[in-house]
N, C-alpha and C positions, 0 to 999 in steps of 0.2 A: 472569431472564438471570445466570448464577455468571458471575462473574469470575474467573478463574484470575491465578497459582496459588494464590492464599491462600484458604483455605478459608472458608466462613462469609459470603464478602462477595458481594454480590448488590446488582443495581439494580431498584428495586421501584416502582411507578405512583405517582404523585401525583395529590391530587383539589383543584378548588378550595377545600375546606375545608380545607386544609392551608396558608393562606396565612398566616395569623399566625404557625403554629410554624416555618414555614421564613423569615418575613423574622426572628423572631429568633435563628434562627440564622445568619442573615445578620449580623446585627447584633454576634453572639460572634465570628465566624469574622474578621469587618472592623476592627473597633472597635480593635486596638491599630495597624494600619496609619493609619486613618484620624486618632487622636488625635496619631499621630505625624507628621503633615502639617497639624494643626490644622483639621482640616475633618472632624472628628462632629459629625453632626448628623442625630438620630435621626428627624424630620419628612423631612429631604432623604433619608432613607435608604429611608424607607416610600415614599415617592414614585416614587422610582429604581425600588425593586423593583417597585412595582405598576404601572409604566409595560413592562414587559416579561415578566411573570409570566402563564406560559403553561402550565398543567397538563398540557395534551397532549404538550407535549414534554419534561415535566419528569421525573425520575425523582428517587426517596430512594436513598442510597446508605445500603444496612444490613449489620452486621459483626454475626454471630452472633445475628440478630434483632432485635438495636437499629438505629433510627434516627440516624446519625452524621454526615449529610449530604446532599448535595443535586447536580443536575448537569443541565443544560437542553442538547440538543441538536437542533436541527430544521434542515430542509432550507430552502435558498433557491435558488432558480432555478441559479444555477452556484457555490454554495459549498456547506459546513456549517457551523452557529454554534452555538460554544458558549459558554454562560451560565451564572453564575448557580453555577459549582464551589465550593462554602464544605463544609469540614469542621469538626466539631467541636473546637474549640483541644486538648481531649486525647487528640485521637484523629489530630493531624496528625503530620508527620514520622514514619510508620508505614509510607509504601508505598502507600497506598491511593490517594492524589492520581493518583499513576505509574498504578496499574491503569486508571483513568481515563481518564486519557489516554491508555495505549496502546488502551483502546478507542476513545475518539476519533477516534486516529489512524489505526486499523484501517476504521471505519465510511469514514472519508474515502478512503483509498486503495481501499477497495473500490469506492465511488461514481467514482474519479478525480477529486474535488473540491477545493481549497484547502479547510484548515479556519480557520476566523476566529474570533476574540475580540477582547474589550476589557479592558486590565488597568491599575490605578492606579499612577500616575507614583510610583516611589519604596519601589513595594509588593515584598517577598521575593516574590510570585508572580513577577513579570518575569524574574528567574534560573529559576524555574522552570518557567516555559513555553520560555524559550529552550534549553532542555537537550531539547524536544523538536522542536526545528527550528523554531519560531516566530521570525518576524524580523520587525522594524517596518516598517508600512505607514505610518503618519500618527503625529500626536500634536494632542490638544487642550490647555487652560489643566492639566488636570487628570489626561487617560486617555492609553493610547496601544494604536493598533489594531496587532495583531497579524493576520500570517498565513504559515499553512504549505502550500506546494505538495505535490499526492499524491505519496508514492513508488510504487515499482513496485505494480502490481494484488495483492493477496495471493494471489489464487486463482493466478494464474500464474507467482509463487515458488515454491509448492508443487507445481503442475505440473512445473517447469522442472525443481525438484530430482528427484521418480524421473525424469524423463526421462534427467537425469544418473546416476542409479545403473544405469538400463537400460544405457546407453552406455559403462558403468566410464569416464566422465571426471569423476575425482575433484578435479581442479582445479577443474572448473568449477562441484562441487556445493561445494566450497568457500566458494565467491564468495560462495552463497546463502546461510550461516550467520552468525551473529555470533560472536565469539571467543569469547563466556562462554555460547555454547549449553549448554541442558540438556535432557537427552532423559530420559524414564521408560519403561522396559520392563516393562511390567505381568505378563506371562506368567512373567518371568524374575526379579521382583523385583530388576532393575536399575537403576541411575541412572549415564547418563553426561554429565560436565562439562567441556567443554569441546569444539569445533568439531572440532580437528585428533584428538581422541581418538576422537570420534564418525567421522570419515572411515576413520581407519586399521581401526575395528573393521569397518565396512563392505567398508573395501578387503580384507579379510583373511578374510572371508567365502568360505567353500569354492566353488568355481567350478561350473558347471552350471544357474546358476539366471535365469528371466526372469521380469519384472517385467510384469503388464499392470495400469494405473490404469484402475479401474471408473466413479469419479466422483471429484467434487470440489465442496464446497459450500460457502456462509461459514454461521456460525451467530450467534446473533443479537449473541454476543458480543463478533464481529469475528476470533474465529477460524475457522481455516480444517480442515473436516474432508473426508477422503481416504481412500477404501477399495479397496484394490489386491489384487490376486491375484498370490503368488509361486509359480511351479512350479519345483521343484527335485526332479527326480526321485528316487526313487519318492515325494516328499512334495507335497501341495498345500498352500498356507496362504493364509488371511487376514490383513489387516494394517487395524485402523481408525488412521489418524494423527489427532491434532488438535493443530496448529501454532498456535504467536503470532507472526507475523510484525510485527517491529516496524520502519520506515523501510526498508523493502525487503527483509529479509534476515529466517531466520527465528530467533528468539529461545529459542523453548520448544518441545517439542514430547512429545507422551504419545500412546505406541503401546501398543495391544492387539492382539498376535498369538495366533491360533489354527489347527488343523490342519484341515483338509477332510477330512471324511468320510462314507462313506454311511450312510444312515440306519441305525435296527435294523430287524430281519427284522418284529417285529410292528408298525412302525409305517408302514402302506403307504394308498396312494389308496383302497383298497376298502373298507380296515376304517373309514375318516374320513372323512366327506365334507368337501368344500371342501380338505383336502390334496392338494397339487402340489408335484412335486417339478421342478428344473431341469434339463432334458435332457443327459446325459452328464455330470452331475454324481456327481463331484466331476473328473472330468478335463475339463482344457482341450482343445479339437481343434488 
């Protein structure tokens, strides 16, 4: 599954045979923190990793075809559990861990379940996880148990945005957006930065249009895909919009607009078996 917006970042399957390679990755990623606490022990590291190694729930983090990390996300009866988020030291502090956390939080929000994880006391990872809304629930001698309660369902957030647009409720739409929202309009080659700019551009779009939200669905990477029909006589448009919802508000969107048009005269159902056309297309009744 592709993670956005960074190109070339992907989550890839893990096999049982990957145990030793992933154990070595874990050691490289955690050794500095463990040594600082006087707890680095290769044998203990092997035992702890083996106790929770479940390749069916794990994925490699790949960048440009190179495996530079791993993560595990598994469903519990009432929560999602994040384990084994490790990134090679040379690839840390590049936003890759943030992309993975965005994915994990979005998956928890789509399920409307808490996200849980364990972090080593004294590790820099604690501040990292706290930035994503995880709060301490308990602690042992060496570890801290964190939990993040679910934010709004990303599907509902995206549906609400299109409903606000149709109602010309610009203030309501603004509450659904992160301040530093970034939107890419591919057909025109435009990039819009900032939620206020995005709202202003939409509010000033020439009147006379009607929005029809056709469907919304969640993608494997946690983003939401919406298909929209926009009628603005004499034109009809289709919009494919892909949104990243972060903590209940839209942080990124990528939209592809196309003009609806009748098929050419040579492309007919009589000439091509299996070809059909939606009745009344491209006009909405």
